[in-house]
N, C-alpha and C positions, 0 to 999 in steps of 0.2 A: 367394631371392636378392634383396636390396633393390635398388631402382632408384636409380641415382645420376644427378645432372644436373650438367652442366658448361656453363654458358651456356644455349644452347637445345638441347643434345644430351642425349637421354635414352637410357638403356641398357635394352633390352627383353630379357627372358628369353622362353623358349618359351611359358610360360603366358600372359604378357601379349599376345604376338603372337596366340596362339590365341583369346583372349578378344576381341581387336580384330577378327580375321577373322570370328569368329562374328557379332559385332555388325554388321559391314559386310555380310556375306552376308545376314543377316536384313533389313537395310535395303534392299539391292538387290532382294531378292525381293518386298518389299512395294511398292517404288517403280517396279516395271517396268524395273529396270536403270539407273535414274537415280542418279548418285552423290550423296552427301549434300552439301547446301550448307554454307557456312561456319558458319552459325548452329548447325546440327546437330553439326558437328565441335567447335565451342566447348562445346556442352552435354556431349558425350561426354568432352571433355578434362577438364571439371570432375569428371565421374564417375570418371575415371581417376586423379585426384590421389591417391586412397588407394593405388592400385596402385604409384604412384611414391613411396611413403614420405612422402606429404603434400606433396611438391613439386608445385606447380600446373603441369600440362601445358597447352599451348596448342593451339588448334585447328590451328594451323600444324604443330605437332609430329605430330599424327595424320595430317594431309594428307601430310607428308613421308614418314612411315612407310608409308602406303598406296602412294605413288608408288615407293618403294624396293622394296616387296614385289612390285609390278606388274613392275618391271624384272627382278627375280629370276625371276619366273614366265615372263616372255617369253623370258629367256635360256635357261631350262630347255626351253621348247617349241622354241626354235630348235635347241638341242643334240639334242633327240629327232628332229627333222625331218632334220637334216644327218647324224647319226651312227647313228641307230637306238637311241640310249640309251633305257632304260626304267627302271621302278622296280618292285620286287617287295616289296609290303608284308609278305608272310609272312616274308621273310628280312631286311627292312629294308635292302636293298641296291640299288644301281644295277645294272642289267643291260645287257649288250651282247655281241655276238659276239666271239670271241677275235681275229678279224682286225681288227675295229674298235678293240678295246682296244689292240692292238699299233700300229695306225696312229696312234691318239690319243696314247699315252704315249711312243712310240718306245722306245729302249733305255736312256735316261739316267735316273739317279736323280732328277734335277731334275724330269723329267716325272712320275715317281711321286709326288714331294712335292707337285707342283701338283695331281695327281689326288686325293691324300688330302685336301688342303685343300678342293677343290671338293666332294668326297664329303661331308665334314663339314658344309659349309654347306648342301648339298642335304638332308642328313638332318635338320638342324635345321628346315629349311623344311617338309619333309614330316611331321615329327612333330607339326606344328600341325594338320594336316588329319585 
């Protein structure tokens, strides 16, 4: 799926996110956990331009993506802590006790719709790892 840009907004598919996470993980491992400086993000952005169909990404684009992914991860960890949610990679499903599911989704269809949306986003996130 080609990447499209609208102003400063770039659309990331799972393969691009995975590539970026791998690059970030390698950098963090080599730097003792220090996050990449602006100059490094600018260099990576230039390398990612081919991933974005030739559209020049900016270091700011990668920084924003990193921050967004960090928020998703922190949200997932908070859900796990508060609800006991888990993830089973063998079934590619979010796991939880029946009591916790019922408490979380209630009995309304809207609750199920929200759960399906959250599940889809989480699955996209976990498919990268």
